[in-house]
N, CA, C, O and CB atoms as a CASP TS submission, in Angstrom:
PFRMAT TS
TARGET T0000
AUTHOR 0000-0000-0000
METHOD Language model
MODEL 1
PARENT N/A
ATOM      1  N   MET     1       0.842  -1.133   0.022  1.00  0.00           N
ATOM      2  CA  MET     1      -0.013   0.014   0.021  1.00  0.00           C
ATOM      3  C   MET     1       0.852   1.274   0.002  1.00  0.00           C
ATOM      4  O   MET     1       0.515   2.284  -0.617  1.00  0.00           O
ATOM      5  CB  MET     1      -0.955  -0.005   1.238  1.00  0.00           C
ATOM      6  N   GLY     2       2.017   1.168   0.729  1.00  0.00           N
ATOM      7  CA  GLY     2       2.894   2.294   0.747  1.00  0.00           C
ATOM      8  C   GLY     2       3.517   2.664  -0.585  1.00  0.00           C
ATOM      9  O   GLY     2       3.755   3.836  -0.879  1.00  0.00           O
ATOM     10  N   ALA     3       3.787   1.593  -1.419  1.00  0.00           N
ATOM     11  CA  ALA     3       4.350   1.762  -2.734  1.00  0.00           C
ATOM     12  C   ALA     3       3.326   2.464  -3.662  1.00  0.00           C
ATOM     13  O   ALA     3       3.717   3.295  -4.482  1.00  0.00           O
ATOM     14  CB  ALA     3       4.777   0.388  -3.311  1.00  0.00           C
ATOM     15  N   ILE     4       2.039   2.140  -3.541  1.00  0.00           N
ATOM     16  CA  ILE     4       1.034   2.765  -4.322  1.00  0.00           C
ATOM     17  C   ILE     4       0.896   4.212  -3.927  1.00  0.00           C
ATOM     18  O   ILE     4       0.792   5.067  -4.807  1.00  0.00           O
ATOM     19  CB  ILE     4      -0.266   2.042  -4.181  1.00  0.00           C
ATOM     20  N   ALA     5       0.891   4.538  -2.626  1.00  0.00           N
ATOM     21  CA  ALA     5       0.846   5.903  -2.145  1.00  0.00           C
ATOM     22  C   ALA     5       2.014   6.683  -2.619  1.00  0.00           C
ATOM     23  O   ALA     5       1.867   7.855  -2.965  1.00  0.00           O
ATOM     24  CB  ALA     5       0.785   5.942  -0.667  1.00  0.00           C
ATOM     25  N   ALA     6       3.177   6.086  -2.653  1.00  0.00           N
ATOM     26  CA  ALA     6       4.383   6.756  -3.140  1.00  0.00           C
ATOM     27  C   ALA     6       4.318   7.061  -4.629  1.00  0.00           C
ATOM     28  O   ALA     6       4.706   8.138  -5.080  1.00  0.00           O
ATOM     29  CB  ALA     6       5.597   5.907  -2.851  1.00  0.00           C
ATOM     30  N   GLY     7       3.802   6.057  -5.400  1.00  0.00           N
ATOM     31  CA  GLY     7       3.623   6.328  -6.790  1.00  0.00           C
ATOM     32  C   GLY     7       2.665   7.383  -7.135  1.00  0.00           C
ATOM     33  O   GLY     7       2.893   8.146  -8.074  1.00  0.00           O
ATOM     34  N   ILE     8       1.604   7.465  -6.422  1.00  0.00           N
ATOM     35  CA  ILE     8       0.568   8.490  -6.631  1.00  0.00           C
ATOM     36  C   ILE     8       1.101   9.873  -6.296  1.00  0.00           C
ATOM     37  O   ILE     8       0.855  10.855  -6.997  1.00  0.00           O
ATOM     38  CB  ILE     8      -0.676   8.186  -5.778  1.00  0.00           C
ATOM     39  N   ALA     9       1.840   9.907  -5.195  1.00  0.00           N
ATOM     40  CA  ALA     9       2.534  11.201  -4.750  1.00  0.00           C
ATOM     41  C   ALA     9       3.496  11.685  -5.808  1.00  0.00           C
ATOM     42  O   ALA     9       3.541  12.869  -6.141  1.00  0.00           O
ATOM     43  CB  ALA     9       3.331  10.996  -3.395  1.00  0.00           C
ATOM     44  N   MET    10       4.280  10.729  -6.343  1.00  0.00           N
ATOM     45  CA  MET    10       5.283  11.146  -7.345  1.00  0.00           C
ATOM     46  C   MET    10       4.558  11.516  -8.694  1.00  0.00           C
ATOM     47  O   MET    10       5.022  12.405  -9.407  1.00  0.00           O
ATOM     48  CB  MET    10       6.358   9.972  -7.577  1.00  0.00           C
ATOM     49  N   ALA    11       3.511  10.886  -9.011  1.00  0.00           N
ATOM     50  CA  ALA    11       2.796  11.235 -10.277  1.00  0.00           C
ATOM     51  C   ALA    11       2.225  12.618 -10.130  1.00  0.00           C
ATOM     52  O   ALA    11       2.373  13.432 -11.042  1.00  0.00           O
ATOM     53  CB  ALA    11       1.648  10.203 -10.616  1.00  0.00           C
ATOM     54  N   GLY    12       1.577  12.925  -9.025  1.00  0.00           N
ATOM     55  CA  GLY    12       1.086  14.265  -8.805  1.00  0.00           C
ATOM     56  C   GLY    12       2.142  15.363  -8.754  1.00  0.00           C
ATOM     57  O   GLY    12       1.941  16.475  -9.243  1.00  0.00           O
ATOM     58  N   ALA    13       3.248  15.022  -8.159  1.00  0.00           N
ATOM     59  CA  ALA    13       4.346  16.050  -8.124  1.00  0.00           C
ATOM     60  C   ALA    13       4.959  16.262  -9.499  1.00  0.00           C
ATOM     61  O   ALA    13       5.360  17.369  -9.858  1.00  0.00           O
ATOM     62  CB  ALA    13       5.466  15.627  -7.129  1.00  0.00           C
ATOM     63  N   ALA    14       5.020  15.162 -10.266  1.00  0.00           N
ATOM     64  CA  ALA    14       5.624  15.297 -11.633  1.00  0.00           C
ATOM     65  C   ALA    14       4.673  16.142 -12.559  1.00  0.00           C
ATOM     66  O   ALA    14       5.110  16.986 -13.342  1.00  0.00           O
ATOM     67  CB  ALA    14       5.881  13.832 -12.282  1.00  0.00           C
ATOM     68  N   ILE    15       3.378  15.860 -12.413  1.00  0.00           N
ATOM     69  CA  ILE    15       2.392  16.662 -13.216  1.00  0.00           C
ATOM     70  C   ILE    15       2.413  18.080 -12.814  1.00  0.00           C
ATOM     71  O   ILE    15       2.454  18.976 -13.658  1.00  0.00           O
ATOM     72  CB  ILE    15       0.970  16.129 -13.065  1.00  0.00           C
ATOM     73  N   GLY    16       2.382  18.327 -11.436  1.00  0.00           N
ATOM     74  CA  GLY    16       2.421  19.698 -10.964  1.00  0.00           C
ATOM     75  C   GLY    16       3.708  20.416 -11.354  1.00  0.00           C
ATOM     76  O   GLY    16       3.662  21.602 -11.683  1.00  0.00           O
ATOM     77  N   GLY    17       4.853  19.742 -11.328  1.00  0.00           N
ATOM     78  CA  GLY    17       6.041  20.392 -11.716  1.00  0.00           C
ATOM     79  C   GLY    17       6.092  20.709 -13.202  1.00  0.00           C
ATOM     80  O   GLY    17       6.632  21.744 -13.594  1.00  0.00           O
ATOM     81  N   GLY    18       5.552  19.857 -14.011  1.00  0.00           N
ATOM     82  CA  GLY    18       5.504  20.054 -15.482  1.00  0.00           C
ATOM     83  C   GLY    18       4.585  21.264 -15.772  1.00  0.00           C
ATOM     84  O   GLY    18       4.947  22.127 -16.572  1.00  0.00           O
ATOM     85  N   VAL    19       3.453  21.331 -15.158  1.00  0.00           N
ATOM     86  CA  VAL    19       2.504  22.457 -15.448  1.00  0.00           C
ATOM     87  C   VAL    19       3.165  23.776 -14.902  1.00  0.00           C
ATOM     88  O   VAL    19       3.114  24.817 -15.557  1.00  0.00           O
ATOM     89  CB  VAL    19       1.027  22.192 -14.746  1.00  0.00           C
ATOM     90  N   GLY    20       3.747  23.698 -13.753  1.00  0.00           N
ATOM     91  CA  GLY    20       4.335  24.903 -13.182  1.00  0.00           C
ATOM     92  C   GLY    20       5.474  25.464 -14.074  1.00  0.00           C
ATOM     93  O   GLY    20       5.592  26.669 -14.295  1.00  0.00           O
ATOM     94  N   ASP    21       6.319  24.498 -14.583  1.00  0.00           N
ATOM     95  CA  ASP    21       7.400  24.929 -15.436  1.00  0.00           C
ATOM     96  C   ASP    21       6.825  25.531 -16.761  1.00  0.00           C
ATOM     97  O   ASP    21       7.318  26.540 -17.265  1.00  0.00           O
ATOM     98  CB  ASP    21       8.358  23.728 -15.728  1.00  0.00           C
ATOM     99  N   GLY    22       5.799  24.890 -17.282  1.00  0.00           N
ATOM    100  CA  GLY    22       5.151  25.424 -18.485  1.00  0.00           C
ATOM    101  C   GLY    22       4.644  26.849 -18.316  1.00  0.00           C
ATOM    102  O   GLY    22       4.844  27.701 -19.182  1.00  0.00           O
ATOM    103  N   ILE    23       3.985  27.094 -17.186  1.00  0.00           N
ATOM    104  CA  ILE    23       3.439  28.423 -16.908  1.00  0.00           C
ATOM    105  C   ILE    23       4.574  29.520 -16.694  1.00  0.00           C
ATOM    106  O   ILE    23       4.461  30.657 -17.151  1.00  0.00           O
ATOM    107  CB  ILE    23       2.526  28.333 -15.637  1.00  0.00           C
ATOM    108  N   VAL    24       5.596  29.121 -16.017  1.00  0.00           N
ATOM    109  CA  VAL    24       6.667  30.035 -15.786  1.00  0.00           C
ATOM    110  C   VAL    24       7.386  30.394 -17.115  1.00  0.00           C
ATOM    111  O   VAL    24       7.668  31.562 -17.382  1.00  0.00           O
ATOM    112  CB  VAL    24       7.643  29.434 -14.779  1.00  0.00           C
ATOM    113  N   ILE    25       7.676  29.348 -17.947  1.00  0.00           N
ATOM    114  CA  ILE    25       8.407  29.614 -19.182  1.00  0.00           C
ATOM    115  C   ILE    25       7.500  30.388 -20.109  1.00  0.00           C
ATOM    116  O   ILE    25       7.958  31.335 -20.748  1.00  0.00           O
ATOM    117  CB  ILE    25       8.899  28.298 -19.854  1.00  0.00           C
ATOM    118  N   SER    26       6.244  30.032 -20.210  1.00  0.00           N
ATOM    119  CA  SER    26       5.284  30.723 -21.118  1.00  0.00           C
ATOM    120  C   SER    26       5.204  32.238 -20.723  1.00  0.00           C
ATOM    121  O   SER    26       5.269  33.117 -21.582  1.00  0.00           O
ATOM    122  CB  SER    26       3.822  30.034 -21.033  1.00  0.00           C
ATOM    123  N   SER    27       5.067  32.493 -19.450  1.00  0.00           N
ATOM    124  CA  SER    27       5.030  33.936 -19.024  1.00  0.00           C
ATOM    125  C   SER    27       6.321  34.646 -19.374  1.00  0.00           C
ATOM    126  O   SER    27       6.287  35.801 -19.800  1.00  0.00           O
ATOM    127  CB  SER    27       4.783  34.058 -17.491  1.00  0.00           C
ATOM    128  N   MET    28       7.464  33.987 -19.208  1.00  0.00           N
ATOM    129  CA  MET    28       8.743  34.664 -19.521  1.00  0.00           C
ATOM    130  C   MET    28       8.786  34.912 -21.038  1.00  0.00           C
ATOM    131  O   MET    28       9.240  35.988 -21.429  1.00  0.00           O
ATOM    132  CB  MET    28       9.999  33.792 -19.046  1.00  0.00           C
ATOM    133  N   LEU    29       8.350  34.003 -21.919  1.00  0.00           N
ATOM    134  CA  LEU    29       8.400  34.257 -23.323  1.00  0.00           C
ATOM    135  C   LEU    29       7.407  35.370 -23.728  1.00  0.00           C
ATOM    136  O   LEU    29       7.719  36.169 -24.611  1.00  0.00           O
ATOM    137  CB  LEU    29       8.115  32.973 -24.082  1.00  0.00           C
ATOM    138  N   GLN    30       6.269  35.431 -23.125  1.00  0.00           N
ATOM    139  CA  GLN    30       5.383  36.497 -23.374  1.00  0.00           C
ATOM    140  C   GLN    30       5.982  37.824 -22.974  1.00  0.00           C
ATOM    141  O   GLN    30       5.845  38.805 -23.704  1.00  0.00           O
ATOM    142  CB  GLN    30       4.114  36.266 -22.675  1.00  0.00           C
ATOM    143  N   GLY    31       6.646  37.880 -21.828  1.00  0.00           N
ATOM    144  CA  GLY    31       7.332  39.102 -21.386  1.00  0.00           C
ATOM    145  C   GLY    31       8.410  39.542 -22.320  1.00  0.00           C
ATOM    146  O   GLY    31       8.568  40.726 -22.619  1.00  0.00           O
ATOM    147  N   MET    32       9.192  38.511 -22.803  1.00  0.00           N
ATOM    148  CA  MET    32      10.237  38.845 -23.771  1.00  0.00           C
ATOM    149  C   MET    32       9.685  39.348 -25.074  1.00  0.00           C
ATOM    150  O   MET    32      10.280  40.225 -25.700  1.00  0.00           O
ATOM    151  CB  MET    32      11.098  37.658 -24.029  1.00  0.00           C
ATOM    152  N   ALA    33       8.588  38.827 -25.490  1.00  0.00           N
ATOM    153  CA  ALA    33       7.956  39.326 -26.734  1.00  0.00           C
ATOM    154  C   ALA    33       7.515  40.750 -26.594  1.00  0.00           C
ATOM    155  O   ALA    33       7.669  41.543 -27.522  1.00  0.00           O
ATOM    156  CB  ALA    33       6.762  38.468 -27.120  1.00  0.00           C
ATOM    157  N   ARG    34       6.980  41.086 -25.471  1.00  0.00           N
ATOM    158  CA  ARG    34       6.461  42.464 -25.238  1.00  0.00           C
ATOM    159  C   ARG    34       7.518  43.451 -24.983  1.00  0.00           C
ATOM    160  O   ARG    34       7.395  44.593 -25.425  1.00  0.00           O
ATOM    161  CB  ARG    34       5.523  42.492 -24.096  1.00  0.00           C
ATOM    162  N   GLN    35       8.621  43.073 -24.255  1.00  0.00           N
ATOM    163  CA  GLN    35       9.682  43.990 -23.926  1.00  0.00           C
ATOM    164  C   GLN    35      11.047  43.294 -24.070  1.00  0.00           C
ATOM    165  O   GLN    35      11.627  42.832 -23.087  1.00  0.00           O
ATOM    166  CB  GLN    35       9.490  44.538 -22.502  1.00  0.00           C
ATOM    167  N   PRO    36      11.534  43.231 -25.289  1.00  0.00           N
ATOM    168  CA  PRO    36      12.776  42.501 -25.550  1.00  0.00           C
ATOM    169  C   PRO    36      14.003  43.076 -24.792  1.00  0.00           C
ATOM    170  O   PRO    36      14.983  42.366 -24.565  1.00  0.00           O
ATOM    171  CB  PRO    36      13.053  42.510 -27.047  1.00  0.00           C
ATOM    172  N   GLU    37      13.934  44.355 -24.411  1.00  0.00           N
ATOM    173  CA  GLU    37      15.093  44.917 -23.703  1.00  0.00           C
ATOM    174  C   GLU    37      15.194  44.413 -22.316  1.00  0.00           C
ATOM    175  O   GLU    37      16.209  44.664 -21.666  1.00  0.00           O
ATOM    176  CB  GLU    37      15.035  46.405 -23.677  1.00  0.00           C
ATOM    177  N   LEU    38      14.227  43.725 -21.810  1.00  0.00           N
ATOM    178  CA  LEU    38      14.315  43.162 -20.494  1.00  0.00           C
ATOM    179  C   LEU    38      14.585  41.624 -20.466  1.00  0.00           C
ATOM    180  O   LEU    38      14.439  40.962 -19.438  1.00  0.00           O
ATOM    181  CB  LEU    38      13.047  43.469 -19.771  1.00  0.00           C
ATOM    182  N   SER    39      14.968  41.122 -21.602  1.00  0.00           N
ATOM    183  CA  SER    39      15.071  39.676 -21.753  1.00  0.00           C
ATOM    184  C   SER    39      16.136  39.064 -20.752  1.00  0.00           C
ATOM    185  O   SER    39      15.921  37.978 -20.214  1.00  0.00           O
ATOM    186  CB  SER    39      15.450  39.339 -23.241  1.00  0.00           C
ATOM    187  N   GLY    40      17.226  39.750 -20.530  1.00  0.00           N
ATOM    188  CA  GLY    40      18.246  39.240 -19.530  1.00  0.00           C
ATOM    189  C   GLY    40      17.641  39.108 -18.143  1.00  0.00           C
ATOM    190  O   GLY    40      17.764  38.074 -17.486  1.00  0.00           O
ATOM    191  N   GLN    41      16.982  40.184 -17.712  1.00  0.00           N
ATOM    192  CA  GLN    41      16.365  40.153 -16.367  1.00  0.00           C
ATOM    193  C   GLN    41      15.254  39.085 -16.300  1.00  0.00           C
ATOM    194  O   GLN    41      15.161  38.347 -15.318  1.00  0.00           O
ATOM    195  CB  GLN    41      15.780  41.559 -16.004  1.00  0.00           C
ATOM    196  N   LEU    42      14.445  39.010 -17.306  1.00  0.00           N
ATOM    197  CA  LEU    42      13.370  37.998 -17.332  1.00  0.00           C
ATOM    198  C   LEU    42      13.916  36.586 -17.307  1.00  0.00           C
ATOM    199  O   LEU    42      13.361  35.714 -16.639  1.00  0.00           O
ATOM    200  CB  LEU    42      12.500  38.180 -18.566  1.00  0.00           C
ATOM    201  N   ARG    43      15.040  36.345 -18.059  1.00  0.00           N
ATOM    202  CA  ARG    43      15.582  35.003 -18.076  1.00  0.00           C
ATOM    203  C   ARG    43      16.169  34.666 -16.704  1.00  0.00           C
ATOM    204  O   ARG    43      16.037  33.520 -16.276  1.00  0.00           O
ATOM    205  CB  ARG    43      16.648  34.860 -19.180  1.00  0.00           C
ATOM    206  N   THR    44      16.795  35.577 -16.007  1.00  0.00           N
ATOM    207  CA  THR    44      17.264  35.287 -14.667  1.00  0.00           C
ATOM    208  C   THR    44      16.132  34.983 -13.757  1.00  0.00           C
ATOM    209  O   THR    44      16.209  34.010 -13.006  1.00  0.00           O
ATOM    210  CB  THR    44      18.059  36.419 -14.124  1.00  0.00           C
ATOM    211  N   ASN    45      15.104  35.737 -13.773  1.00  0.00           N
ATOM    212  CA  ASN    45      13.954  35.434 -12.946  1.00  0.00           C
ATOM    213  C   ASN    45      13.272  34.148 -13.298  1.00  0.00           C
ATOM    214  O   ASN    45      12.719  33.483 -12.422  1.00  0.00           O
ATOM    215  CB  ASN    45      12.986  36.522 -13.027  1.00  0.00           C
ATOM    216  N   MET    46      13.293  33.779 -14.545  1.00  0.00           N
ATOM    217  CA  MET    46      12.686  32.517 -14.977  1.00  0.00           C
ATOM    218  C   MET    46      13.499  31.379 -14.350  1.00  0.00           C
ATOM    219  O   MET    46      12.890  30.457 -13.807  1.00  0.00           O
ATOM    220  CB  MET    46      12.648  32.399 -16.562  1.00  0.00           C
ATOM    221  N   PHE    47      14.843  31.388 -14.392  1.00  0.00           N
ATOM    222  CA  PHE    47      15.603  30.361 -13.841  1.00  0.00           C
ATOM    223  C   PHE    47      15.360  30.225 -12.352  1.00  0.00           C
ATOM    224  O   PHE    47      15.321  29.096 -11.862  1.00  0.00           O
ATOM    225  CB  PHE    47      17.015  30.588 -14.127  1.00  0.00           C
ATOM    226  N   ILE    48      15.197  31.281 -11.617  1.00  0.00           N
ATOM    227  CA  ILE    48      14.914  31.262 -10.154  1.00  0.00           C
ATOM    228  C   ILE    48      13.546  30.646  -9.997  1.00  0.00           C
ATOM    229  O   ILE    48      13.350  29.818  -9.109  1.00  0.00           O
ATOM    230  CB  ILE    48      14.969  32.725  -9.494  1.00  0.00           C
ATOM    231  N   GLY    49      12.590  31.022 -10.831  1.00  0.00           N
ATOM    232  CA  GLY    49      11.230  30.441 -10.701  1.00  0.00           C
ATOM    233  C   GLY    49      11.220  28.991 -10.994  1.00  0.00           C
ATOM    234  O   GLY    49      10.577  28.240 -10.261  1.00  0.00           O
ATOM    235  N   VAL    50      11.894  28.530 -12.032  1.00  0.00           N
ATOM    236  CA  VAL    50      11.954  27.132 -12.432  1.00  0.00           C
ATOM    237  C   VAL    50      12.590  26.314 -11.290  1.00  0.00           C
ATOM    238  O   VAL    50      12.135  25.213 -10.981  1.00  0.00           O
ATOM    239  CB  VAL    50      12.764  26.967 -13.766  1.00  0.00           C
ATOM    240  N   GLY    51      13.614  26.851 -10.688  1.00  0.00           N
ATOM    241  CA  GLY    51      14.333  26.168  -9.588  1.00  0.00           C
ATOM    242  C   GLY    51      13.334  26.024  -8.397  1.00  0.00           C
ATOM    243  O   GLY    51      13.295  24.968  -7.765  1.00  0.00           O
ATOM    244  N   LEU    52      12.569  27.020  -8.102  1.00  0.00           N
ATOM    245  CA  LEU    52      11.621  26.888  -6.993  1.00  0.00           C
ATOM    246  C   LEU    52      10.486  25.866  -7.281  1.00  0.00           C
ATOM    247  O   LEU    52      10.049  25.107  -6.415  1.00  0.00           O
ATOM    248  CB  LEU    52      11.013  28.259  -6.685  1.00  0.00           C
ATOM    249  N   VAL    53      10.040  25.904  -8.573  1.00  0.00           N
ATOM    250  CA  VAL    53       9.014  24.982  -8.955  1.00  0.00           C
ATOM    251  C   VAL    53       9.519  23.564  -8.933  1.00  0.00           C
ATOM    252  O   VAL    53       8.791  22.662  -8.519  1.00  0.00           O
ATOM    253  CB  VAL    53       8.486  25.324 -10.304  1.00  0.00           C
ATOM    254  N   GLU    54      10.748  23.335  -9.365  1.00  0.00           N
ATOM    255  CA  GLU    54      11.359  21.969  -9.403  1.00  0.00           C
ATOM    256  C   GLU    54      11.665  21.464  -7.982  1.00  0.00           C
ATOM    257  O   GLU    54      11.834  20.258  -7.797  1.00  0.00           O
ATOM    258  CB  GLU    54      12.683  21.978 -10.256  1.00  0.00           C
ATOM    259  N   ALA    55      11.740  22.333  -6.992  1.00  0.00           N
ATOM    260  CA  ALA    55      12.006  21.905  -5.665  1.00  0.00           C
ATOM    261  C   ALA    55      10.845  21.015  -5.127  1.00  0.00           C
ATOM    262  O   ALA    55      11.083  20.065  -4.382  1.00  0.00           O
ATOM    263  CB  ALA    55      12.229  23.125  -4.774  1.00  0.00           C
ATOM    264  N   MET    56       9.659  21.323  -5.498  1.00  0.00           N
ATOM    265  CA  MET    56       8.527  20.560  -4.955  1.00  0.00           C
ATOM    266  C   MET    56       8.491  19.085  -5.420  1.00  0.00           C
ATOM    267  O   MET    56       8.181  18.227  -4.593  1.00  0.00           O
ATOM    268  CB  MET    56       7.230  21.243  -5.353  1.00  0.00           C
ATOM    269  N   PRO    57       8.784  18.740  -6.678  1.00  0.00           N
ATOM    270  CA  PRO    57       8.839  17.274  -6.942  1.00  0.00           C
ATOM    271  C   PRO    57       9.926  16.513  -6.232  1.00  0.00           C
ATOM    272  O   PRO    57       9.796  15.339  -5.883  1.00  0.00           O
ATOM    273  CB  PRO    57       9.007  17.042  -8.381  1.00  0.00           C
ATOM    274  N   ILE    58      11.067  17.281  -6.023  1.00  0.00           N
ATOM    275  CA  ILE    58      12.159  16.629  -5.244  1.00  0.00           C
ATOM    276  C   ILE    58      11.773  16.395  -3.856  1.00  0.00           C
ATOM    277  O   ILE    58      12.091  15.344  -3.301  1.00  0.00           O
ATOM    278  CB  ILE    58      13.409  17.443  -5.256  1.00  0.00           C
ATOM    279  N   ILE    59      11.101  17.313  -3.253  1.00  0.00           N
ATOM    280  CA  ILE    59      10.618  17.144  -1.855  1.00  0.00           C
ATOM    281  C   ILE    59       9.537  16.025  -1.827  1.00  0.00           C
ATOM    282  O   ILE    59       9.520  15.208  -0.906  1.00  0.00           O
ATOM    283  CB  ILE    59      10.020  18.525  -1.283  1.00  0.00           C
ATOM    284  N   ALA    60       8.689  15.998  -2.782  1.00  0.00           N
ATOM    285  CA  ALA    60       7.678  14.914  -2.895  1.00  0.00           C
ATOM    286  C   ALA    60       8.312  13.586  -3.101  1.00  0.00           C
ATOM    287  O   ALA    60       7.778  12.591  -2.611  1.00  0.00           O
ATOM    288  CB  ALA    60       6.717  15.181  -4.032  1.00  0.00           C
ATOM    289  N   PHE    61       9.403  13.494  -3.785  1.00  0.00           N
ATOM    290  CA  PHE    61      10.134  12.228  -3.991  1.00  0.00           C
ATOM    291  C   PHE    61      10.684  11.766  -2.657  1.00  0.00           C
ATOM    292  O   PHE    61      10.547  10.592  -2.311  1.00  0.00           O
ATOM    293  CB  PHE    61      11.291  12.394  -5.038  1.00  0.00           C
ATOM    294  N   VAL    62      11.295  12.648  -1.910  1.00  0.00           N
ATOM    295  CA  VAL    62      11.833  12.240  -0.607  1.00  0.00           C
ATOM    296  C   VAL    62      10.736  11.790   0.313  1.00  0.00           C
ATOM    297  O   VAL    62      10.887  10.775   0.993  1.00  0.00           O
ATOM    298  CB  VAL    62      12.609  13.374   0.037  1.00  0.00           C
ATOM    299  N   VAL    63       9.614  12.520   0.362  1.00  0.00           N
ATOM    300  CA  VAL    63       8.479  12.179   1.243  1.00  0.00           C
ATOM    301  C   VAL    63       7.919  10.837   0.775  1.00  0.00           C
ATOM    302  O   VAL    63       7.531  10.031   1.620  1.00  0.00           O
ATOM    303  CB  VAL    63       7.356  13.307   1.219  1.00  0.00           C
ATOM    304  N   ALA    64       7.858  10.559  -0.529  1.00  0.00           N
ATOM    305  CA  ALA    64       7.348   9.285  -1.020  1.00  0.00           C
ATOM    306  C   ALA    64       8.258   8.131  -0.621  1.00  0.00           C
ATOM    307  O   ALA    64       7.775   7.053  -0.278  1.00  0.00           O
ATOM    308  CB  ALA    64       7.192   9.328  -2.533  1.00  0.00           C
ATOM    309  N   LEU    65       9.503   8.335  -0.659  1.00  0.00           N
ATOM    310  CA  LEU    65      10.429   7.325  -0.196  1.00  0.00           C
ATOM    311  C   LEU    65      10.284   7.033   1.304  1.00  0.00           C
ATOM    312  O   LEU    65      10.344   5.877   1.722  1.00  0.00           O
ATOM    313  CB  LEU    65      11.836   7.758  -0.500  1.00  0.00           C
ATOM    314  N   LEU    66      10.094   8.088   2.108  1.00  0.00           N
ATOM    315  CA  LEU    66       9.842   7.932   3.517  1.00  0.00           C
ATOM    316  C   LEU    66       8.567   7.178   3.794  1.00  0.00           C
ATOM    317  O   LEU    66       8.532   6.317   4.673  1.00  0.00           O
ATOM    318  CB  LEU    66       9.795   9.257   4.173  1.00  0.00           C
ATOM    319  N   VAL    67       7.489   7.496   3.038  1.00  0.00           N
ATOM    320  CA  VAL    67       6.206   6.803   3.231  1.00  0.00           C
ATOM    321  C   VAL    67       6.325   5.340   2.816  1.00  0.00           C
ATOM    322  O   VAL    67       5.745   4.471   3.466  1.00  0.00           O
ATOM    323  CB  VAL    67       5.079   7.497   2.423  1.00  0.00           C
ATOM    324  N   MET    68       7.058   5.054   1.757  1.00  0.00           N
ATOM    325  CA  MET    68       7.207   3.730   1.280  1.00  0.00           C
ATOM    326  C   MET    68       7.962   2.814   2.243  1.00  0.00           C
ATOM    327  O   MET    68       7.689   1.616   2.324  1.00  0.00           O
ATOM    328  CB  MET    68       7.881   3.768  -0.015  1.00  0.00           C
ATOM    329  N   ASN    69       8.925   3.403   2.977  1.00  0.00           N
ATOM    330  CA  ASN    69       9.718   2.619   3.879  1.00  0.00           C
ATOM    331  C   ASN    69       9.117   2.308   5.219  1.00  0.00           C
ATOM    332  O   ASN    69       9.631   1.488   5.980  1.00  0.00           O
ATOM    333  CB  ASN    69      10.942   3.276   4.085  1.00  0.00           C
ATOM    334  N   LYS    70       7.942   3.023   5.520  1.00  0.00           N
ATOM    335  CA  LYS    70       7.341   2.809   6.798  1.00  0.00           C
ATOM    336  C   LYS    70       6.467   1.531   6.785  1.00  0.00           C
ATOM    337  O   LYS    70       5.867   1.184   7.803  1.00  0.00           O
ATOM    338  CB  LYS    70       6.520   4.034   7.193  1.00  0.00           C
TER
END
């Protein structure tokens, strides 16, 4: 049962991370299209945002492993 719970947790985290990355990158591209002179600053902020979004699936992976081992 723990393995099923871990799999569901990881699936949800992967889907959420993918959607979050898509939204962040889409917003950055829209901003670059509207104001090309800010592309460097937007790119820096996008990398920070993607890093924060990707932290959640990693945390979910660790929690899933802990749940599976109990």
